[in-house]
C-alpha atoms as a printed R data frame, in Angstrom:
    type eleno elety resid chain resno       x       y       z
1   ATOM     1    CA   MET     A     1  -7.643 111.524 190.455
2   ATOM     2    CA   THR     A     2 -11.132 110.079 189.989
3   ATOM     3    CA   THR     A     3 -12.430 110.140 186.406
4   ATOM     4    CA   PHE     A     4 -15.993 110.292 185.079
5   ATOM     5    CA   THR     A     5 -15.652 106.814 183.578
6   ATOM     6    CA   GLN     A     6 -14.690 105.488 187.020
7   ATOM     7    CA   LEU     A     7 -17.944 106.975 188.326
8   ATOM     8    CA   GLY     A     8 -19.825 104.968 185.694
9   ATOM     9    CA   ILE     A     9 -20.170 107.496 182.861
10  ATOM    10    CA   SER     A    10 -19.803 105.977 179.383
11  ATOM    11    CA   LYS     A    11 -16.885 106.884 177.116
12  ATOM    12    CA   ALA     A    12 -19.107 108.765 174.639
13  ATOM    13    CA   PHE     A    13 -20.261 111.234 177.294
14  ATOM    14    CA   ALA     A    14 -16.801 111.433 178.905
15  ATOM    15    CA   LYS     A    15 -15.332 112.401 175.513
16  ATOM    16    CA   ALA     A    16 -17.846 115.244 175.124
17  ATOM    17    CA   LEU     A    17 -17.142 116.405 178.687
18  ATOM    18    CA   LYS     A    18 -13.413 116.568 177.945
19  ATOM    19    CA   GLU     A    19 -14.096 118.738 174.889
20  ATOM    20    CA   ASN     A    20 -15.980 121.104 177.201
21  ATOM    21    CA   ASN     A    21 -13.020 121.223 179.635
22  ATOM    22    CA   ILE     A    22 -14.812 119.110 182.253
23  ATOM    23    CA   THR     A    23 -12.264 116.483 183.241
24  ATOM    24    CA   GLU     A    24 -12.257 116.130 187.031
25  ATOM    25    CA   PRO     A    25 -15.505 115.395 188.913
26  ATOM    26    CA   THR     A    26 -16.516 117.846 191.657
27  ATOM    27    CA   GLY     A    27 -17.501 116.724 195.164
28  ATOM    28    CA   ILE     A    28 -21.245 116.711 194.455
29  ATOM    29    CA   GLN     A    29 -20.635 114.719 191.236
30  ATOM    30    CA   GLU     A    30 -18.525 112.107 193.044
31  ATOM    31    CA   GLN     A    31 -21.232 111.694 195.682
32  ATOM    32    CA   THR     A    32 -24.195 111.704 193.314
33  ATOM    33    CA   ILE     A    33 -23.298 110.044 190.010
34  ATOM    34    CA   PRO     A    34 -22.486 106.507 191.271
35  ATOM    35    CA   PHE     A    35 -25.839 106.310 193.097
36  ATOM    36    CA   LEU     A    36 -27.866 107.710 190.193
37  ATOM    37    CA   MET     A    37 -26.070 105.402 187.749
38  ATOM    38    CA   THR     A    38 -26.611 102.216 189.771
39  ATOM    39    CA   LYS     A    39 -29.920 102.797 191.585
40  ATOM    40    CA   GLY     A    40 -31.357 106.071 190.337
41  ATOM    41    CA   THR     A    41 -34.168 106.104 192.893
42  ATOM    42    CA   ASP     A    42 -35.333 109.187 194.842
43  ATOM    43    CA   MET     A    43 -32.521 111.504 195.899
44  ATOM    44    CA   VAL     A    44 -32.121 114.782 197.789
45  ATOM    45    CA   GLY     A    45 -28.977 116.770 197.042
46  ATOM    46    CA   GLN     A    46 -28.012 119.932 198.911
47  ATOM    47    CA   ALA     A    47 -25.596 121.779 196.665
48  ATOM    48    CA   GLN     A    48 -24.738 125.407 196.156
49  ATOM    49    CA   THR     A    49 -24.924 126.796 192.620
50  ATOM    50    CA   GLY     A    50 -21.554 126.570 190.856
51  ATOM    51    CA   THR     A    51 -20.598 123.191 192.334
52  ATOM    52    CA   GLY     A    52 -21.343 121.193 189.172
53  ATOM    53    CA   LYS     A    53 -24.810 119.892 190.003
54  ATOM    54    CA   THR     A    54 -26.053 120.104 186.384
55  ATOM    55    CA   ALA     A    55 -23.600 117.352 185.431
56  ATOM    56    CA   ALA     A    56 -24.363 115.549 188.714
57  ATOM    57    CA   PHE     A    57 -27.946 114.905 187.605
58  ATOM    58    CA   GLY     A    58 -27.640 115.552 183.855
59  ATOM    59    CA   LEU     A    59 -25.155 112.804 183.009
60  ATOM    60    CA   PRO     A    60 -27.027 109.998 184.833
61  ATOM    61    CA   LEU     A    61 -30.277 111.257 183.284
62  ATOM    62    CA   LEU     A    62 -28.791 111.047 179.776
63  ATOM    63    CA   GLU     A    63 -27.399 107.580 180.525
64  ATOM    64    CA   ARG     A    64 -30.859 106.361 181.581
65  ATOM    65    CA   ILE     A    65 -32.724 107.637 178.506
66  ATOM    66    CA   ASN     A    66 -33.631 105.095 175.828
67  ATOM    67    CA   PRO     A    67 -33.007 106.954 172.534
68  ATOM    68    CA   LYS     A    68 -35.117 104.442 170.592
69  ATOM    69    CA   GLN     A    69 -38.188 105.209 172.705
70  ATOM    70    CA   LYS     A    70 -39.628 108.355 171.102
71  ATOM    71    CA   GLN     A    71 -41.360 109.598 174.244
72  ATOM    72    CA   ILE     A    72 -40.565 112.101 177.003
73  ATOM    73    CA   GLN     A    73 -38.721 110.053 179.639
74  ATOM    74    CA   GLY     A    74 -37.045 112.812 181.645
75  ATOM    75    CA   LEU     A    75 -38.419 116.080 183.040
76  ATOM    76    CA   VAL     A    76 -36.234 118.806 184.564
77  ATOM    77    CA   LEU     A    77 -37.905 121.709 186.378
78  ATOM    78    CA   ALA     A    78 -35.888 124.882 187.019
79  ATOM    79    CA   PRO     A    79 -36.880 128.288 188.420
80  ATOM    80    CA   THR     A    80 -35.847 130.582 185.571
81  ATOM    81    CA   ARG     A    81 -35.594 130.852 181.830
82  ATOM    82    CA   GLU     A    82 -31.816 131.373 182.055
83  ATOM    83    CA   LEU     A    83 -31.165 128.285 184.142
84  ATOM    84    CA   SER     A    84 -33.471 126.164 181.954
85  ATOM    85    CA   GLN     A    85 -31.587 127.252 178.832
86  ATOM    86    CA   GLN     A    86 -28.214 126.535 180.463
87  ATOM    87    CA   ILE     A    87 -29.279 123.024 181.496
88  ATOM    88    CA   ALA     A    88 -30.663 122.243 178.023
89  ATOM    89    CA   LYS     A    89 -27.476 123.540 176.331
90  ATOM    90    CA   SER     A    90 -25.303 121.384 178.597
91  ATOM    91    CA   LEU     A    91 -27.365 118.251 177.872
92  ATOM    92    CA   PHE     A    92 -27.092 118.985 174.138
93  ATOM    93    CA   ARG     A    93 -23.292 119.443 174.284
94  ATOM    94    CA   TRP     A    94 -22.749 116.242 176.252
95  ATOM    95    CA   THR     A    95 -24.613 114.121 173.658
96  ATOM    96    CA   LYS     A    96 -22.226 114.973 170.809
97  ATOM    97    CA   TYR     A    97 -20.803 111.423 170.585
98  ATOM    98    CA   SER     A    98 -23.769 109.425 171.909
99  ATOM    99    CA   GLU     A    99 -26.927 108.191 170.221
100 ATOM   100    CA   LYS     A   100 -29.207 111.160 169.533
101 ATOM   101    CA   ILE     A   101 -31.065 112.228 172.674
102 ATOM   102    CA   PHE     A   102 -33.380 115.153 172.014
103 ATOM   103    CA   THR     A   103 -33.976 117.811 174.676
104 ATOM   104    CA   GLU     A   104 -36.629 120.529 174.397
105 ATOM   105    CA   CYS     A   105 -36.481 123.648 176.579
106 ATOM   106    CA   VAL     A   106 -39.747 125.483 177.391
107 ATOM   107    CA   TYR     A   107 -40.107 128.638 179.484
108 ATOM   108    CA   GLY     A   108 -42.236 131.726 179.926
109 ATOM   109    CA   GLY     A   109 -41.520 134.963 178.096
110 ATOM   110    CA   ALA     A   110 -41.220 133.209 174.705
111 ATOM   111    CA   PRO     A   111 -43.983 132.497 172.120
112 ATOM   112    CA   ILE     A   112 -45.868 129.424 173.313
113 ATOM   113    CA   GLY     A   113 -46.984 128.560 169.763
114 ATOM   114    CA   GLN     A   114 -43.415 127.856 168.667
115 ATOM   115    CA   GLN     A   115 -42.824 125.708 171.747
116 ATOM   116    CA   VAL     A   116 -45.983 123.700 171.013
117 ATOM   117    CA   LYS     A   117 -44.690 123.175 167.467
118 ATOM   118    CA   ASN     A   118 -41.225 122.117 168.718
119 ATOM   119    CA   LEU     A   119 -42.780 119.519 171.023
120 ATOM   120    CA   LEU     A   120 -44.276 117.744 168.022
121 ATOM   121    CA   ARG     A   121 -40.744 116.543 167.218
122 ATOM   122    CA   PRO     A   122 -39.335 113.435 168.947
123 ATOM   123    CA   THR     A   123 -38.389 114.554 172.466
124 ATOM   124    CA   HIS     A   124 -36.690 112.520 175.200
125 ATOM   125    CA   ILE     A   125 -36.124 115.201 177.866
126 ATOM   126    CA   VAL     A   126 -38.068 118.380 178.616
127 ATOM   127    CA   VAL     A   127 -36.402 121.168 180.616
128 ATOM   128    CA   ALA     A   128 -39.044 123.612 181.814
129 ATOM   129    CA   THR     A   129 -40.028 126.420 184.122
130 ATOM   130    CA   PRO     A   130 -43.096 125.333 186.130
131 ATOM   131    CA   GLY     A   131 -45.493 128.037 184.937
132 ATOM   132    CA   ARG     A   132 -44.903 127.423 181.232
133 ATOM   133    CA   LEU     A   133 -45.095 123.652 181.693
134 ATOM   134    CA   ILE     A   134 -48.549 124.023 183.290
135 ATOM   135    CA   ASP     A   135 -49.642 126.146 180.288
136 ATOM   136    CA   LEU     A   136 -48.461 123.410 177.916
137 ATOM   137    CA   ILE     A   137 -50.140 120.681 179.968
138 ATOM   138    CA   ASP     A   138 -53.409 122.644 179.849
139 ATOM   139    CA   ARG     A   139 -53.076 122.833 176.054
140 ATOM   140    CA   GLN     A   140 -52.371 119.085 175.929
141 ATOM   141    CA   ALA     A   141 -49.204 119.986 174.010
142 ATOM   142    CA   LEU     A   142 -47.065 117.250 175.535
143 ATOM   143    CA   ASP     A   143 -47.456 113.728 176.890
144 ATOM   144    CA   LEU     A   144 -45.767 113.058 180.244
145 ATOM   145    CA   SER     A   145 -47.158 109.534 180.711
146 ATOM   146    CA   ALA     A   146 -43.757 107.900 179.980
147 ATOM   147    CA   VAL     A   147 -41.717 110.127 182.330
148 ATOM   148    CA   ARG     A   148 -39.527 107.976 184.586
149 ATOM   149    CA   TYR     A   149 -37.204 110.650 185.987
150 ATOM   150    CA   VAL     A   150 -38.079 114.074 187.397
151 ATOM   151    CA   VAL     A   151 -35.363 116.532 188.438
152 ATOM   152    CA   LEU     A   152 -36.258 119.511 190.648
153 ATOM   153    CA   ASP     A   153 -33.311 121.894 190.316
154 ATOM   154    CA   GLU     A   154 -32.940 124.807 192.764
155 ATOM   155    CA   ALA     A   155 -36.103 123.707 194.567
156 ATOM   156    CA   ASP     A   156 -35.765 126.482 197.169
157 ATOM   157    CA   GLU     A   157 -35.718 129.114 194.425
158 ATOM   158    CA   MET     A   158 -38.800 127.649 192.709
159 ATOM   159    CA   LEU     A   159 -40.722 127.789 195.985
160 ATOM   160    CA   ASN     A   160 -39.444 131.326 196.715
161 ATOM   161    CA   MET     A   161 -40.819 132.386 193.342
162 ATOM   162    CA   GLY     A   162 -44.301 131.110 194.140
163 ATOM   163    CA   PHE     A   163 -44.292 127.913 192.051
164 ATOM   164    CA   LYS     A   164 -45.496 125.642 194.887
165 ATOM   165    CA   LYS     A   165 -48.965 124.991 193.414
166 ATOM   166    CA   ASP     A   166 -47.545 124.452 189.925
167 ATOM   167    CA   ILE     A   167 -44.962 121.943 191.220
168 ATOM   168    CA   ASP     A   168 -47.616 120.110 193.241
169 ATOM   169    CA   ARG     A   169 -49.813 119.822 190.149
170 ATOM   170    CA   ILE     A   170 -46.970 118.725 187.864
171 ATOM   171    CA   LEU     A   171 -45.761 116.044 190.301
172 ATOM   172    CA   ARG     A   172 -49.289 114.691 190.586
173 ATOM   173    CA   PHE     A   173 -49.589 114.680 186.804
174 ATOM   174    CA   VAL     A   174 -46.494 112.590 186.000
175 ATOM   175    CA   PRO     A   175 -46.580 108.820 186.713
176 ATOM   176    CA   LYS     A   176 -46.286 107.739 190.356
177 ATOM   177    CA   GLN     A   177 -43.734 105.093 189.321
178 ATOM   178    CA   ARG     A   178 -41.087 107.733 188.733
179 ATOM   179    CA   ASN     A   179 -37.787 108.611 190.386
180 ATOM   180    CA   THR     A   180 -37.452 112.153 191.706
181 ATOM   181    CA   TRP     A   181 -34.070 113.850 192.112
182 ATOM   182    CA   LEU     A   182 -34.267 117.108 194.085
183 ATOM   183    CA   PHE     A   183 -31.466 119.665 194.368
184 ATOM   184    CA   SER     A   184 -31.543 122.729 196.597
185 ATOM   185    CA   ALA     A   185 -28.898 125.125 197.910
186 ATOM   186    CA   THR     A   186 -30.800 125.528 201.183
187 ATOM   187    CA   MET     A   187 -33.300 123.370 203.053
188 ATOM   188    CA   PRO     A   188 -36.048 125.620 204.445
189 ATOM   189    CA   ASN     A   189 -39.245 124.041 205.792
190 ATOM   190    CA   GLU     A   190 -41.027 124.435 202.445
191 ATOM   191    CA   VAL     A   191 -38.421 122.272 200.689
192 ATOM   192    CA   ARG     A   192 -38.504 119.684 203.493
193 ATOM   193    CA   ASP     A   193 -42.289 119.543 203.090
194 ATOM   194    CA   LEU     A   194 -41.893 118.957 199.341
195 ATOM   195    CA   VAL     A   195 -39.445 116.121 200.038
196 ATOM   196    CA   ARG     A   196 -41.785 114.592 202.636
197 ATOM   197    CA   ARG     A   197 -44.809 114.638 200.305
198 ATOM   198    CA   PHE     A   198 -43.280 113.591 196.996
199 ATOM   199    CA   LEU     A   199 -40.116 111.565 197.692
200 ATOM   200    CA   SER     A   200 -39.762 108.214 199.414
201 ATOM   201    CA   ARG     A   201 -38.776 108.085 203.085
202 ATOM   202    CA   ASP     A   202 -35.508 106.328 202.288
203 ATOM   203    CA   ALA     A   203 -34.474 108.832 199.593
204 ATOM   204    CA   PHE     A   204 -30.675 108.936 199.180
205 ATOM   205    CA   ARG     A   205 -29.228 112.146 200.633
206 ATOM   206    CA   VAL     A   206 -26.120 113.951 199.453
207 ATOM   207    CA   GLY     A   207 -24.338 117.010 200.796
208 ATOM   208    CA   THR     A   208 -26.885 117.636 203.525
209 ATOM   209    CA   GLY     A   209 -24.214 118.415 206.123
210 ATOM   210    CA   GLN     A   210 -24.130 122.155 206.917
211 ATOM   211    CA   LYS     A   211 -20.420 122.318 206.065
212 ATOM   212    CA   GLU     A   212 -21.104 121.406 202.454
213 ATOM   213    CA   ILE     A   213 -23.743 124.042 201.755
214 ATOM   214    CA   VAL     A   214 -21.360 126.889 200.944
215 ATOM   215    CA   ASN     A   215 -18.812 126.717 198.155
216 ATOM   216    CA   ARG     A   216 -15.393 126.488 199.835
217 ATOM   217    CA   ASN     A   217 -13.644 128.300 196.959
218 ATOM   218    CA   ILE     A   218 -15.213 131.584 198.084
219 ATOM   219    CA   THR     A   219 -13.469 133.971 200.487
220 ATOM   220    CA   HIS     A   220 -15.999 135.920 202.579
221 ATOM   221    CA   GLN     A   221 -15.178 139.418 203.807
222 ATOM   222    CA   TYR     A   222 -16.901 142.537 205.104
223 ATOM   223    CA   ALA     A   223 -15.965 146.217 205.154
224 ATOM   224    CA   VAL     A   224 -17.487 148.665 207.639
225 ATOM   225    CA   CYS     A   225 -18.235 151.903 205.789
226 ATOM   226    CA   PRO     A   226 -18.591 155.280 207.532
227 ATOM   227    CA   SER     A   227 -22.065 156.787 207.148
228 ATOM   228    CA   GLY     A   228 -22.591 158.059 203.604
229 ATOM   229    CA   LYS     A   229 -19.267 156.615 202.372
230 ATOM   230    CA   LYS     A   230 -20.462 153.260 201.015
231 ATOM   231    CA   PHE     A   231 -20.349 154.298 197.352
232 ATOM   232    CA   GLU     A   232 -16.791 155.624 197.758
233 ATOM   233    CA   THR     A   233 -15.773 152.329 199.381
234 ATOM   234    CA   LEU     A   234 -17.297 150.429 196.437
235 ATOM   235    CA   LEU     A   235 -15.361 152.596 193.958
236 ATOM   236    CA   GLN     A   236 -12.104 151.896 195.832
237 ATOM   237    CA   PHE     A   237 -12.816 148.162 195.743
238 ATOM   238    CA   LEU     A   238 -13.579 148.272 191.998
239 ATOM   239    CA   ARG     A   239 -10.330 150.123 191.301
240 ATOM   240    CA   VAL     A   240  -8.408 147.290 192.993
241 ATOM   241    CA   GLN     A   241 -10.367 144.729 190.926
242 ATOM   242    CA   GLY     A   242  -9.223 146.320 187.652
243 ATOM   243    CA   THR     A   243 -10.740 144.504 184.671
244 ATOM   244    CA   SER     A   244 -12.268 141.685 186.762
245 ATOM   245    CA   ARG     A   245 -16.028 141.254 186.487
246 ATOM   246    CA   GLY     A   246 -18.610 140.754 189.194
247 ATOM   247    CA   VAL     A   247 -22.134 141.255 190.486
248 ATOM   248    CA   VAL     A   248 -23.196 143.947 192.970
249 ATOM   249    CA   PHE     A   249 -26.390 143.129 194.880
250 ATOM   250    CA   CYS     A   250 -29.033 145.541 196.142
251 ATOM   251    CA   ARG     A   251 -32.243 144.730 198.008
252 ATOM   252    CA   THR     A   252 -34.609 146.923 195.970
253 ATOM   253    CA   LYS     A   253 -35.253 147.661 192.298
254 ATOM   254    CA   LEU     A   254 -34.851 151.397 192.848
255 ATOM   255    CA   ALA     A   255 -31.513 150.968 194.625
256 ATOM   256    CA   ALA     A   256 -30.185 148.713 191.835
257 ATOM   257    CA   ALA     A   257 -31.184 151.132 189.062
258 ATOM   258    CA   GLU     A   258 -29.737 154.125 190.965
259 ATOM   259    CA   LEU     A   259 -26.435 152.372 191.742
260 ATOM   260    CA   ALA     A   260 -25.990 151.297 188.092
261 ATOM   261    CA   ARG     A   261 -26.558 154.921 187.037
262 ATOM   262    CA   GLN     A   262 -23.992 156.211 189.568
263 ATOM   263    CA   LEU     A   263 -21.403 153.650 188.430
264 ATOM   264    CA   SER     A   264 -21.948 154.580 184.775
265 ATOM   265    CA   GLU     A   265 -21.394 158.252 185.668
266 ATOM   266    CA   GLN     A   266 -18.030 157.202 187.130
267 ATOM   267    CA   LYS     A   267 -17.153 155.655 183.749
268 ATOM   268    CA   HIS     A   268 -17.691 152.044 184.850
269 ATOM   269    CA   THR     A   269 -19.330 149.736 182.305
270 ATOM   270    CA   ALA     A   270 -22.287 148.793 184.499
271 ATOM   271    CA   ASP     A   271 -25.980 148.048 184.071
272 ATOM   272    CA   ALA     A   272 -28.791 146.725 186.244
273 ATOM   273    CA   ILE     A   273 -31.280 143.895 186.049
274 ATOM   274    CA   GLN     A   274 -34.353 144.254 188.219
275 ATOM   275    CA   GLY     A   275 -37.949 143.106 188.357
276 ATOM   276    CA   ASN     A   276 -39.543 146.005 186.454
277 ATOM   277    CA   MET     A   277 -37.641 145.163 183.265
278 ATOM   278    CA   SER     A   278 -39.216 143.272 180.393
279 ATOM   279    CA   GLN     A   279 -37.714 139.905 179.432
280 ATOM   280    CA   LYS     A   280 -36.333 141.537 176.270
281 ATOM   281    CA   GLU     A   281 -34.547 144.271 178.280
282 ATOM   282    CA   ARG     A   282 -33.238 141.727 180.772
283 ATOM   283    CA   ASP     A   283 -31.914 139.475 177.975
284 ATOM   284    CA   LYS     A   284 -30.151 142.443 176.370
285 ATOM   285    CA   VAL     A   285 -28.297 143.298 179.604
286 ATOM   286    CA   MET     A   286 -27.390 139.656 180.265
287 ATOM   287    CA   ARG     A   287 -26.064 139.223 176.706
288 ATOM   288    CA   ALA     A   288 -23.826 142.282 177.145
289 ATOM   289    CA   PHE     A   289 -22.564 140.961 180.498
290 ATOM   290    CA   LYS     A   290 -21.836 137.471 179.160
291 ATOM   291    CA   LYS     A   291 -20.023 138.925 176.135
292 ATOM   292    CA   GLU     A   292 -17.924 141.000 178.582
293 ATOM   293    CA   LYS     A   293 -19.166 144.332 177.231
294 ATOM   294    CA   LEU     A   294 -20.259 145.047 180.805
295 ATOM   295    CA   LYS     A   295 -17.843 144.698 183.710
296 ATOM   296    CA   ILE     A   296 -20.373 145.129 186.516
297 ATOM   297    CA   LEU     A   297 -23.887 143.777 186.833
298 ATOM   298    CA   VAL     A   298 -26.069 145.389 189.505
299 ATOM   299    CA   ALA     A   299 -28.911 143.074 190.507
300 ATOM   300    CA   THR     A   300 -31.734 142.461 192.946
301 ATOM   301    CA   ASP     A   301 -32.104 139.017 194.517
302 ATOM   302    CA   VAL     A   302 -35.238 138.181 192.531
303 ATOM   303    CA   ALA     A   303 -33.850 139.372 189.186
304 ATOM   304    CA   ALA     A   304 -30.566 137.480 189.690
305 ATOM   305    CA   ARG     A   305 -32.163 134.040 189.952
306 ATOM   306    CA   GLY     A   306 -30.703 131.654 187.429
307 ATOM   307    CA   ILE     A   307 -27.715 133.829 186.499
308 ATOM   308    CA   ASP     A   308 -24.820 131.625 185.445
309 ATOM   309    CA   VAL     A   309 -21.846 133.581 184.106
310 ATOM   310    CA   GLU     A   310 -18.355 132.129 184.036
311 ATOM   311    CA   ASN     A   311 -15.251 133.708 185.538
312 ATOM   312    CA   LEU     A   312 -16.848 136.188 187.935
313 ATOM   313    CA   ALA     A   313 -14.163 137.335 190.373
314 ATOM   314    CA   TYR     A   314 -16.403 138.808 193.043
315 ATOM   315    CA   VAL     A   315 -19.840 139.430 194.478
316 ATOM   316    CA   VAL     A   316 -20.549 142.603 196.464
317 ATOM   317    CA   HIS     A   317 -23.432 142.827 198.933
318 ATOM   318    CA   TYR     A   318 -24.046 146.574 198.604
319 ATOM   319    CA   GLN     A   319 -27.069 146.013 200.831
320 ATOM   320    CA   LEU     A   320 -27.235 142.932 203.052
321 ATOM   321    CA   PRO     A   321 -29.834 140.395 201.901
322 ATOM   322    CA   GLU     A   322 -33.104 139.859 203.721
323 ATOM   323    CA   SER     A   323 -32.494 136.161 204.296
324 ATOM   324    CA   LEU     A   324 -29.722 133.632 204.847
325 ATOM   325    CA   GLU     A   325 -30.795 131.817 201.660
326 ATOM   326    CA   TYR     A   326 -30.232 134.965 199.610
327 ATOM   327    CA   TYR     A   327 -26.702 135.340 201.024
328 ATOM   328    CA   THR     A   328 -25.939 131.773 199.940
329 ATOM   329    CA   HIS     A   329 -27.374 132.275 196.458
330 ATOM   330    CA   ARG     A   330 -25.670 135.636 195.974
331 ATOM   331    CA   SER     A   331 -22.243 134.357 197.032
332 ATOM   332    CA   GLY     A   332 -22.612 131.326 194.770
333 ATOM   333    CA   ARG     A   333 -22.374 133.501 191.661
334 ATOM   334    CA   THR     A   334 -18.598 133.605 192.120
335 ATOM   335    CA   GLY     A   335 -16.034 130.851 192.787
336 ATOM   336    CA   ARG     A   336 -17.599 128.555 190.202
337 ATOM   337    CA   ALA     A   337 -16.171 125.486 188.478
338 ATOM   338    CA   GLY     A   338 -13.249 125.191 190.886
339 ATOM   339    CA   LYS     A   339 -12.113 128.822 190.560
340 ATOM   340    CA   LYS     A   340 -11.542 131.172 193.511
341 ATOM   341    CA   GLY     A   341 -14.032 133.939 194.277
342 ATOM   342    CA   LEU     A   342 -14.645 136.776 196.735
343 ATOM   343    CA   SER     A   343 -17.874 137.703 198.510
344 ATOM   344    CA   LEU     A   344 -17.672 141.188 200.062
345 ATOM   345    CA   ALA     A   345 -20.352 142.767 202.264
346 ATOM   346    CA   LEU     A   346 -20.313 146.572 202.535
347 ATOM   347    CA   ILE     A   347 -21.954 147.373 205.848
348 ATOM   348    CA   GLU     A   348 -22.536 150.086 208.423
349 ATOM   349    CA   GLU     A   349 -21.448 149.609 212.043
350 ATOM   350    CA   HIS     A   350 -24.897 148.529 213.272
351 ATOM   351    CA   GLU     A   351 -24.992 145.681 210.689
352 ATOM   352    CA   LEU     A   352 -21.926 143.925 212.096
353 ATOM   353    CA   ARG     A   353 -24.089 141.730 214.342
354 ATOM   354    CA   ARG     A   354 -26.066 140.538 211.286
355 ATOM   355    CA   VAL     A   355 -22.826 139.590 209.481
356 ATOM   356    CA   LYS     A   356 -21.713 137.569 212.520
357 ATOM   357    CA   GLU     A   357 -25.121 135.814 212.593
358 ATOM   358    CA   ILE     A   358 -24.748 134.855 208.907
359 ATOM   359    CA   ALA     A   359 -21.235 133.508 209.546
360 ATOM   360    CA   ALA     A   360 -22.373 131.479 212.556
361 ATOM   361    CA   LYS     A   361 -25.409 129.968 210.838
362 ATOM   362    CA   LEU     A   362 -23.506 129.041 207.662
363 ATOM   363    CA   LYS     A   363 -20.442 127.914 209.670
364 ATOM   364    CA   ILE     A   364 -18.100 130.065 207.572
365 ATOM   365    CA   ASN     A   365 -15.540 132.754 208.350
366 ATOM   366    CA   ILE     A   366 -16.432 136.283 207.263
367 ATOM   367    CA   ASN     A   367 -13.344 138.313 207.984
368 ATOM   368    CA   PRO     A   368 -12.709 142.071 207.879
369 ATOM   369    CA   ALA     A   369 -11.426 143.216 204.486
370 ATOM   370    CA   VAL     A   370  -7.792 144.254 204.640
């Protein structure tokens, strides 16, 4: 078994990883860490969420920070508040036995005044959502002139959310003599364009083979539901799942809210997150789900961005997603950290062709549910 120290990670970080039950490197970590530790130049990594990519870029980033230099040396951009917070928490945990490396997390939906104040403290790494970072740059609240490493995490999601102009501006603002590490679950044309414009031609590439896009710990299935019987089929599936937790995806905000209401009426502990909710309402639902007070989270694709909850047994596509990318992101909520997961699509007869298209394009098997 390969260890983190064999990949080049120092004993101080390896000790903290062990305390957090991270002992065996994942595939993306084995491919990425040695390169980032030895060369650390531009890199493109195609990795599905849940495959350990935070440690894949986070550990080499921490190793390359000079704690004695009281300037921002690393910048991590992520699409959502939740993902930004998760990355920052991980970086903090992994520095328990190392020299003090200070990470500041900034994101929209929180008082900007407090974030400006926090940035007055010594800061080595900033983890940010693009919109809030632009606000802070405009206020001259932080100095990015010493940034040597930029990480673009879930680049496809950031572009889907309309952050293209913000990312362009940020990347032109940080020094040109930087190293950029980009991670994306999918590689649509917009991401390829970003790579072409801001990364070197000989950027190191990891996991870009189609076979490595989808997490192999996930079993993909579909169930054809008679007209008007989809909710009954979902209830049958949930009965089989017992106390296991999961996420049920809908395409629209109205459908998500209505399904959560129907599930609650059937005595399931369920709630929805969707785009019309305030950040405070969204945080309340997510807290309840993470603390296991809720068994089922009903979500839209947009609202679910950045969700990272451990030990989810299943994902249900109550309505098929609009795009291939959304199917990949949805499914990636389960089967995380080496655990097994199930992705189940509830479909009508006429949608069977779409399911077969998804399977063919992702080169996976989506089998009929038994």
